[in-house]
PyMOL CGO cylinders between C-alpha atoms (Angstrom):
from pymol import cmd
from pymol.cgo import CYLINDER

trace = [
    CYLINDER, -4.45, 21.51, 4.79, -6.09, 18.54, 3.11, 0.3, 1, 1, 1, 1, 1, 1,
    CYLINDER, -6.09, 18.54, 3.11, -9.06, 16.80, 4.67, 0.3, 1, 1, 1, 1, 1, 1,
    CYLINDER, -9.06, 16.80, 4.67, -10.00, 13.25, 3.79, 0.3, 1, 1, 1, 1, 1, 1,
    CYLINDER, -10.00, 13.25, 3.79, -13.00, 11.10, 4.45, 0.3, 1, 1, 1, 1, 1, 1,
    CYLINDER, -13.00, 11.10, 4.45, -11.67, 7.74, 5.61, 0.3, 1, 1, 1, 1, 1, 1,
    CYLINDER, -11.67, 7.74, 5.61, -13.62, 4.50, 5.56, 0.3, 1, 1, 1, 1, 1, 1,
    CYLINDER, -13.62, 4.50, 5.56, -12.15, 1.33, 7.04, 0.3, 1, 1, 1, 1, 1, 1,
    CYLINDER, -12.15, 1.33, 7.04, -13.75, -2.04, 6.37, 0.3, 1, 1, 1, 1, 1, 1,
    CYLINDER, -13.75, -2.04, 6.37, -12.38, -4.95, 8.38, 0.3, 1, 1, 1, 1, 1, 1,
    CYLINDER, -12.38, -4.95, 8.38, -13.06, -8.63, 8.73, 0.3, 1, 1, 1, 1, 1, 1,
    CYLINDER, -13.06, -8.63, 8.73, -11.85, -11.39, 11.00, 0.3, 1, 1, 1, 1, 1, 1,
    CYLINDER, -11.85, -11.39, 11.00, -11.40, -13.94, 8.22, 0.3, 1, 1, 1, 1, 1, 1,
    CYLINDER, -11.40, -13.94, 8.22, -8.29, -15.79, 7.16, 0.3, 1, 1, 1, 1, 1, 1,
    CYLINDER, -8.29, -15.79, 7.16, -6.47, -12.75, 5.78, 0.3, 1, 1, 1, 1, 1, 1,
    CYLINDER, -6.47, -12.75, 5.78, -4.91, -12.42, 2.35, 0.3, 1, 1, 1, 1, 1, 1,
    CYLINDER, -4.91, -12.42, 2.35, -1.94, -14.75, 1.84, 0.3, 1, 1, 1, 1, 1, 1,
    CYLINDER, -1.94, -14.75, 1.84, 1.35, -12.93, 1.25, 0.3, 1, 1, 1, 1, 1, 1,
    CYLINDER, 1.35, -12.93, 1.25, 1.81, -14.80, -2.05, 0.3, 1, 1, 1, 1, 1, 1,
    CYLINDER, 1.81, -14.80, -2.05, -1.23, -13.15, -3.69, 0.3, 1, 1, 1, 1, 1, 1,
    CYLINDER, -1.23, -13.15, -3.69, -1.28, -9.68, -2.12, 0.3, 1, 1, 1, 1, 1, 1,
    CYLINDER, -1.28, -9.68, -2.12, 0.43, -8.07, -5.12, 0.3, 1, 1, 1, 1, 1, 1,
    CYLINDER, 0.43, -8.07, -5.12, -2.27, -9.48, -7.42, 0.3, 1, 1, 1, 1, 1, 1,
    CYLINDER, -2.27, -9.48, -7.42, -5.52, -8.53, -5.65, 0.3, 1, 1, 1, 1, 1, 1,
    CYLINDER, -5.52, -8.53, -5.65, -6.05, -5.42, -7.80, 0.3, 1, 1, 1, 1, 1, 1,
    CYLINDER, -6.05, -5.42, -7.80, -5.41, -7.23, -11.12, 0.3, 1, 1, 1, 1, 1, 1,
    CYLINDER, -5.41, -7.23, -11.12, -8.41, -7.50, -13.45, 0.3, 1, 1, 1, 1, 1, 1,
    CYLINDER, -8.41, -7.50, -13.45, -9.94, -10.99, -13.45, 0.3, 1, 1, 1, 1, 1, 1,
    CYLINDER, -9.94, -10.99, -13.45, -7.87, -12.20, -10.48, 0.3, 1, 1, 1, 1, 1, 1,
    CYLINDER, -7.87, -12.20, -10.48, -10.02, -14.17, -8.05, 0.3, 1, 1, 1, 1, 1, 1,
    CYLINDER, -10.02, -14.17, -8.05, -9.51, -16.89, -5.48, 0.3, 1, 1, 1, 1, 1, 1,
    CYLINDER, -9.51, -16.89, -5.48, -13.11, -18.04, -5.84, 0.3, 1, 1, 1, 1, 1, 1,
    CYLINDER, -13.11, -18.04, -5.84, -14.21, -21.13, -7.71, 0.3, 1, 1, 1, 1, 1, 1,
    CYLINDER, -14.21, -21.13, -7.71, -15.15, -20.85, -11.38, 0.3, 1, 1, 1, 1, 1, 1,
    CYLINDER, -15.15, -20.85, -11.38, -18.55, -19.20, -11.70, 0.3, 1, 1, 1, 1, 1, 1,
    CYLINDER, -18.55, -19.20, -11.70, -18.38, -17.65, -8.20, 0.3, 1, 1, 1, 1, 1, 1,
    CYLINDER, -18.38, -17.65, -8.20, -16.50, -14.43, -8.89, 0.3, 1, 1, 1, 1, 1, 1,
    CYLINDER, -16.50, -14.43, -8.89, -15.37, -12.28, -11.78, 0.3, 1, 1, 1, 1, 1, 1,
    CYLINDER, -15.37, -12.28, -11.78, -12.27, -10.79, -10.23, 0.3, 1, 1, 1, 1, 1, 1,
    CYLINDER, -12.27, -10.79, -10.23, -13.48, -7.31, -11.11, 0.3, 1, 1, 1, 1, 1, 1,
    CYLINDER, -13.48, -7.31, -11.11, -14.39, -5.83, -7.72, 0.3, 1, 1, 1, 1, 1, 1,
    CYLINDER, -14.39, -5.83, -7.72, -11.02, -4.48, -6.56, 0.3, 1, 1, 1, 1, 1, 1,
    CYLINDER, -11.02, -4.48, -6.56, -9.80, -4.00, -10.14, 0.3, 1, 1, 1, 1, 1, 1,
    CYLINDER, -9.80, -4.00, -10.14, -12.63, -1.47, -10.62, 0.3, 1, 1, 1, 1, 1, 1,
    CYLINDER, -12.63, -1.47, -10.62, -12.64, 0.01, -7.10, 0.3, 1, 1, 1, 1, 1, 1,
    CYLINDER, -12.64, 0.01, -7.10, -8.98, 1.00, -6.93, 0.3, 1, 1, 1, 1, 1, 1,
    CYLINDER, -8.98, 1.00, -6.93, -8.82, 3.21, -10.04, 0.3, 1, 1, 1, 1, 1, 1,
    CYLINDER, -8.82, 3.21, -10.04, -12.23, 4.66, -9.21, 0.3, 1, 1, 1, 1, 1, 1,
    CYLINDER, -12.23, 4.66, -9.21, -11.04, 5.81, -5.80, 0.3, 1, 1, 1, 1, 1, 1,
    CYLINDER, -11.04, 5.81, -5.80, -7.62, 7.07, -6.87, 0.3, 1, 1, 1, 1, 1, 1,
    CYLINDER, -7.62, 7.07, -6.87, -7.59, 8.32, -10.46, 0.3, 1, 1, 1, 1, 1, 1,
    CYLINDER, -7.59, 8.32, -10.46, -10.71, 10.45, -10.58, 0.3, 1, 1, 1, 1, 1, 1,
    CYLINDER, -10.71, 10.45, -10.58, -10.69, 11.67, -6.98, 0.3, 1, 1, 1, 1, 1, 1,
    CYLINDER, -10.69, 11.67, -6.98, -7.02, 11.68, -5.88, 0.3, 1, 1, 1, 1, 1, 1,
    CYLINDER, -7.02, 11.68, -5.88, -8.07, 9.25, -3.17, 0.3, 1, 1, 1, 1, 1, 1,
    CYLINDER, -8.07, 9.25, -3.17, -6.66, 5.84, -2.38, 0.3, 1, 1, 1, 1, 1, 1,
    CYLINDER, -6.66, 5.84, -2.38, -7.61, 2.26, -1.64, 0.3, 1, 1, 1, 1, 1, 1,
    CYLINDER, -7.61, 2.26, -1.64, -5.20, 0.15, 0.38, 0.3, 1, 1, 1, 1, 1, 1,
    CYLINDER, -5.20, 0.15, 0.38, -5.30, -2.83, 2.70, 0.3, 1, 1, 1, 1, 1, 1,
    CYLINDER, -5.30, -2.83, 2.70, -3.50, -4.33, 5.64, 0.3, 1, 1, 1, 1, 1, 1,
    CYLINDER, -3.50, -4.33, 5.64, -3.80, -8.06, 6.13, 0.3, 1, 1, 1, 1, 1, 1,
    CYLINDER, -3.80, -8.06, 6.13, -2.59, -10.54, 8.71, 0.3, 1, 1, 1, 1, 1, 1,
    CYLINDER, -2.59, -10.54, 8.71, -2.92, -14.19, 7.77, 0.3, 1, 1, 1, 1, 1, 1,
    CYLINDER, -2.92, -14.19, 7.77, -5.17, -16.00, 10.21, 0.3, 1, 1, 1, 1, 1, 1,
    CYLINDER, -5.17, -16.00, 10.21, -6.51, -12.74, 11.68, 0.3, 1, 1, 1, 1, 1, 1,
    CYLINDER, -6.51, -12.74, 11.68, -8.21, -10.78, 8.90, 0.3, 1, 1, 1, 1, 1, 1,
    CYLINDER, -8.21, -10.78, 8.90, -7.95, -7.86, 6.52, 0.3, 1, 1, 1, 1, 1, 1,
    CYLINDER, -7.95, -7.86, 6.52, -8.71, -4.16, 6.75, 0.3, 1, 1, 1, 1, 1, 1,
    CYLINDER, -8.71, -4.16, 6.75, -9.34, -2.11, 3.62, 0.3, 1, 1, 1, 1, 1, 1,
    CYLINDER, -9.34, -2.11, 3.62, -8.86, 1.65, 3.93, 0.3, 1, 1, 1, 1, 1, 1,
    CYLINDER, -8.86, 1.65, 3.93, -10.57, 4.01, 1.48, 0.3, 1, 1, 1, 1, 1, 1,
    CYLINDER, -10.57, 4.01, 1.48, -9.45, 7.66, 1.53, 0.3, 1, 1, 1, 1, 1, 1,
    CYLINDER, -9.45, 7.66, 1.53, -11.33, 10.31, -0.42, 0.3, 1, 1, 1, 1, 1, 1,
    CYLINDER, -11.33, 10.31, -0.42, -10.41, 13.99, -0.29, 0.3, 1, 1, 1, 1, 1, 1,
    CYLINDER, -10.41, 13.99, -0.29, -13.13, 16.41, 0.66, 0.3, 1, 1, 1, 1, 1, 1,
    CYLINDER, -13.13, 16.41, 0.66, -12.23, 18.96, -2.01, 0.3, 1, 1, 1, 1, 1, 1,
    CYLINDER, -12.23, 18.96, -2.01, -15.61, 20.68, -2.37, 0.3, 1, 1, 1, 1, 1, 1,
    CYLINDER, -15.61, 20.68, -2.37, -15.70, 21.61, 1.30, 0.3, 1, 1, 1, 1, 1, 1,
    CYLINDER, -15.70, 21.61, 1.30, -12.13, 22.90, 1.14, 0.3, 1, 1, 1, 1, 1, 1,
    CYLINDER, -12.13, 22.90, 1.14, -12.95, 25.17, -1.81, 0.3, 1, 1, 1, 1, 1, 1,
    CYLINDER, -12.95, 25.17, -1.81, -15.95, 26.64, 0.02, 0.3, 1, 1, 1, 1, 1, 1,
    CYLINDER, -15.95, 26.64, 0.02, -13.90, 27.33, 3.13, 0.3, 1, 1, 1, 1, 1, 1,
    CYLINDER, -13.90, 27.33, 3.13, -11.08, 28.94, 1.14, 0.3, 1, 1, 1, 1, 1, 1,
    CYLINDER, -11.08, 28.94, 1.14, -13.54, 31.25, -0.66, 0.3, 1, 1, 1, 1, 1, 1,
    CYLINDER, -13.54, 31.25, -0.66, -15.05, 32.53, 2.59, 0.3, 1, 1, 1, 1, 1, 1,
]
cmd.load_cgo(trace, "trace")
């Protein structure tokens, strides 16, 4: 049985428009003005949470209501200790 640590980060902002949701993890994609963002935050965070740890980074967004990001990270070390006991 797998156990995950789950972190949810939510806001009550304007949400992510449907038209750009597929692009939010692309390197250098940003909705900020020139000089205000690099577009690297989610592009770096997603592979870091999924590739090296078998975790995931996803979001649910409702325009006009906000966005919730969900980070899941498996707790593998604890599982190995329990199995060895």
